[in-house]
N, C-alpha and C positions, 0 to 999 in steps of 0.2 A: 504493500500500500504506500509506504514512504517513498519507495523508488518511483512509483507512478506519480505521486504528488510532486516530487522534485523534477521529474521529467516534464510534467505539465507546466511548472513555472518556467523552465528553460524554453519550452516551446512557445509559451506566451510571450516571454521576453524577446525571442527571436522574431515572432510575428509582429510585435510592436516595432522593433527596429526596422523590419522590412517595410511596414506600413508608413512609419514616419519618414524613413529615408526616401521613399518614393515620392513623398509630397514636398520634402525640403530640398531634395536633390543636391546634397553637398558635393562639391567637386573633390576628386581624390587629392590628398595632400602630397605634394612632391617631396621626395627624399633629397635633402640637400647633398651636394657633392662638393668636394674640396675645390677651391678656385685659387689659382696662383695670383689672379688679379685682384682678389678681394682685399679691401683695405681693413685694417684693424678697427673694430668698433667696440666701444665700451658704453654700456647702458646701465645707469644707476637707478635703482628703484627704492623709494622711501616708503616704509610702513609706519603710519602714525596711529597710535592707540590711545584713546582718551581714558583717563581714570574715571570709572563709573562705579558707584555703589550699587550692589545687587543683593537681593535676598539670598540668605543661605539656602542651599538646595535641601529638599526634603530627605534625600537619601545620601548616605556617605559615598555611594557609588558615583554620584554626580558632582563631586567636588571640581570646581573649575581649575583649569591648568594655567599656569603663568604665561605659557606660550601659545594659548589658543589663538588661532589665526596666523600668528607669526610662523609657526611650524609649517603650515601649509604653504606660505610664501617662500620659505626656505627650500621646500621640496621643488616648487616651481622654478626657483633660481637654479637648482641642481639640474633640472630637466632642460632648462634653457641653455645652460652651459654645455650639456651633453650634445645638443644639436649645434650650438654656436661654435664649438671648436672646429667644425668643418668649414665654417664661414668666416673665421677670424673674428668672431663676436664673443664678447664676454659680458656677464651680468653680475651685478653686485647689489646686495640688499643692505640698506641702512634702516635702523629702527629708532623711533622716538616714542616715548610714553610720557603722559602728563595731562594737565588740564588744557583746555582748548587754546587759551592765550599763549601758553608755553609752546604748544604744537605749532601755532601760526608763526611765532618767532623762529622756532627751530627749522620749520619747513622753508621759510623765506631764505634762511641762510643756506640750507641744503640745495634749494633750487638755484641760487646764485652759483653754487659749486657744481651744478650739472644734473641734479636729480629732477628730471622732468616728469617722471611718472610716480604717482603717490597712491598707495593703497590705504584707505581710511576706515578705521573701526571707531565710529563715533555715534553719539546720540544725534537725533534729527536737527535740533537747533544748532548744535555745535558744528555739524557738517555744513549747514548753510553758511554759518559765520566763517568757517574755514574756507569754503569755496569762494565766497565773496571777497575775502582778503587776498586770494591768489588769482582772481579772475583776469587780471591784466598781465599775468606772468605766463611763460610758456610751460604750462603744466596740464596734465590730464589726471584727474582724480578718479579712483575706483572705490565706490561704496561697497564694503563687504560686511558692514556691521549693523545695518539698519533696514527693516522691512517696510518702513512707512511708504505708502503709496503716494503721498503728497510730494515726496522728494523726486518722484518721477513724473508728477502731474503739475498741479498748480504752482508748486515751489521748485520745479526742476531748474537745473543750472546747466548751461552749455558745456562747462568744463568738468562735469561729473557724469560718469557712466556707472552702471550698477551690476555687480555679479551676485549680490544677495537677492534671493527671490522676494517678491512683495507679499504682503498679507493676502492680497487678492489672488495671486498665483497659488499660494499654499492652500487657500480655501477652495479654489477651483479644482485643484488636483485631488483633494480628498472628496469633494462633492461628486466629481465624475465617477470615482470608484464606488461611492455609496449608491449613486443612481444606477450604475452598471449592475451592482449587486441587488438592486430593487429593494433598497432600504431607504426610501425617500422621506420617511416621517421622523422628525427629530424633536427630542426634548433638549433645549439648549440651556445650559447652566453657565452663567456669566459671572466672572469675578469683578471686583470693585475697582481695579486700576484703570487709568485712561487707556493703556495699551489693550486691555481686555475689551474695552468698548470699541476700539478701532478694529480689533480682530472679529468681534461679533458683527460689526457692520459688513466686513468682508464676507462672512458666512451668510448673512442675510442676502447680500448681492448674489452670491453663488447659488443659493437656493432658488432665487427667482430666475437666474440665468439658465439653470439646468433642470428646472421642474421639480425640485424637492420642496418640502413643506416643513416649516418650523411650527409644530402643533402647540408648543407652549414654551415660554421663556421664564426662567427663574434666576434671581440674583442670589449669589452665594456670599455670605458674610464670612470672611476669613478670620479664624482665630489661630494665630501661629503659636500660641502657647502650648497647645496640646502636644505637639510633636516633641517638645523639650521636657515634658513632665513624665515622671514614672507613672505608668498606667494610662498615658494619654491615648493609646490606641483604643482603650475601652470607651472613652468619650466619643471618639470618631466612629467607632463601631455602632454606637447608638445614634449619633447625630446625623450621619449620612442617610440611613434608611428613613428616619423621621422626616428629614428634609425632602426626600423623594416620594413620600406618600401622596396618593390622590392625584397623580399626574395623568394627563390625557394619554390615550394609547399611542405608543411610539415604537419605532424600530431600533433606534440607537439613542444613547445619551451623548450629546455633543458638549464637551466641557471646554470652556474658553478660559485659559489661564496662561498667558504668554510667558510670564516670569516663573512658571512652574512652582507656584507657592502652595497650591492645594490640589491640583488635578489628580495626582497619584493616590489621593485618598479614595477616589471613586470606584476603581475596579474591585469587584467582588463585594461591594458594600451597598449596592442599590436595593431599593425595596422589591423590585421585580427584576429577574435576570435579563439584562440587555447589554449589548456591547458598548464599551466606552470608546469614544473617538475624539479627535481634535487635539487637545493638549496632553492627553494620556491615552494609553491603549493603542489605538490605530492612529498614527501621526504622519503628516506630510512633511517633507524636508528636501533639501538639495542633495543630501548625502546620507548614507547609513553604513556603519562599519561592517555589516554583514554582506554587503553587495559583492557578488563574485562574477556577475555577468560582464560581458564586454571588456574583458581584461582587468576587471576590478580587483581580482585577487593579487596580481603582481603589483598593482598600484597601491593597494593597502599595505602589502608587505614592505614596499620601498619606504612608505611613510613611517611604518613602525620601526624599521631599521634606523631611520634618521632621527625620530623623535622619542622612541621608546614607549609609545602609547598608540591607541587607536585614533583614527581620523574622525573629527567632528565636522558638522556642516560648515562652521566658520572657517575651519582649515581648508575645506574644499573650495569655498567661495574665494578665499585668498589665493589658493593655487590656480584657480581659473583666471583670476585677474593677472597673475604673474605670467602664466602661460600665454595669455592673449597678447601681452607685450612681446614675449619671445617669438611667438608664431608670426606676428607682424614683422618683426625684424628679419626673420629668416625668409619670409616671402618677398620683402622689398629689398633685401640686401643693403639695408641702410640703417644708419643711426641718427639721421636727421629727424628732429622732433615733429615738424610739420608733416613730413612724408609718412611717418609712423602713425600719427594721429589721424590724418586723412584716410589712410588705408583701413584703419580700424573702424572708421565710421562708414566705409564704403560697402556696397553689396558683395564685393569680392571676399570680404573677410569671413572666415570661420575657423573654429579650433576644435580638434578632437579632445574629448573630455571624459572618456570611459562611461558613456551613456548610450552607445549604440548609434547616435546621430551626431553630426557636428553642431556646435553652438555658434550663435551669431548675435549681434546687438540689434535691437529694434531701432529703426531710423527715427521714430517719432519721440522717443524719450530716453534712449541710451540704456534701456534694460536688456540684460542678456535673456535670450529665449532658450529654454532648456527643458528637458523632461524632469519631473519631480518624483521622488521616491515616496511610496506609501508603505509604512513599516510598523511592525510591533516592536516592543523594546529590544528583542534579540534577533528578529528575522525580517528580511525583505519580503513584502507581501505582494506588491504590484508597483507599476510605474504609470504615471499619467503624462500625457493625454491617454485616455482609454480608447480602445477601438470603438468606432461608431460616432465619435465626436469629431465632426469634420470642419474644415476651414478652407476658404477659397485659395489661400496662399500657403500657409504652413499650419499643420495641426498643433504645433507648439504655441501658436498665438491664440489657441482656445484657453490658455491659462493666463489670467491677468487682464490688464486693460489693453484692448485692441486699438488700432489706429483710429477708427471712426469715433471712439469714445474719449480719446486723450484730451487733456487740458493743458498739456505742455506746449508752451509757446517759444521756448528757448531753442528748440531743435527745428530744423527746416522741415516743413510739412510736405 
């Protein structure tokens, strides 16, 4: 039975790759060859990471790593240099950490020294302040740390591209799977934070877009003291079922908790047995450490050898940004900033990223288009876009804000 199940996942993954590839039609990536005429090119990439206070994770298994994101960029640098040595190209990573004002000051100095490409892990307001401070300098910023849709829409900036998926992309990815499974009726439990409200809006939009129905919404009041008290599980064991009593009939419980403050309390504690999805249970993301398809195994192994741990989504998003720079340099055989930036924004650009299809940037807001992983805590479950969700240009654009909907004015329409 297990062999048949695994075989089915592999076949489904292959079918997805064939379907998506047929519609996106990426061009084969040429293998670089040594060139006696190639000039030495050195490209410096700057990683800026804002100091941000975060809630302690519920589980000791989810302790944050000091090098989250940075480790992914380091792997990207190693991959870039592997290809670059054939073309006399070399890549170097600088890292700055601190508050936004310190990062602006440090980045300004680094840009003057030649760091034209910046990978940014920041909060939304800090990212806007940072981008505006550097708008007149020869820089291209890559947002890897923030899912806010407004950064790609009404508050988009011409000097910022995005490899982190948006909330709308994540919500669409999970919604497609739930609709494909014929689990369209949701009980939505929403946390108290502003981020939770934004994520809830993304799921409301996705439900309307794909024909799902939120039968009821409930607001969950977070009491973080329980997890730190002896016997706190007993309070949770009573609190969650009581909170879930009397709900309208539903297929799944959609828990909205972006900062992972309470969502993991819900599996196995609901009043009636229903799957938990959203921020716990079945979760959408840009990457999952169990992914083995499309060369994922060797990719994960290389990351683990470099960093000593598993790859997280932030690491993957930073790796994609770094590889986008390296791929552009190898295609253009250039280190000139304008040449690289223009090529990256052009329809010619794509980059292989261990997802079965090539990734590229949307011309209307700078967001990377990519398949998204739907997974349980330990296992890859599916990948979206799901089969049957069609698009006139690219099935990847069924995830997130499409061109006719965009509010971004900074990019050429």
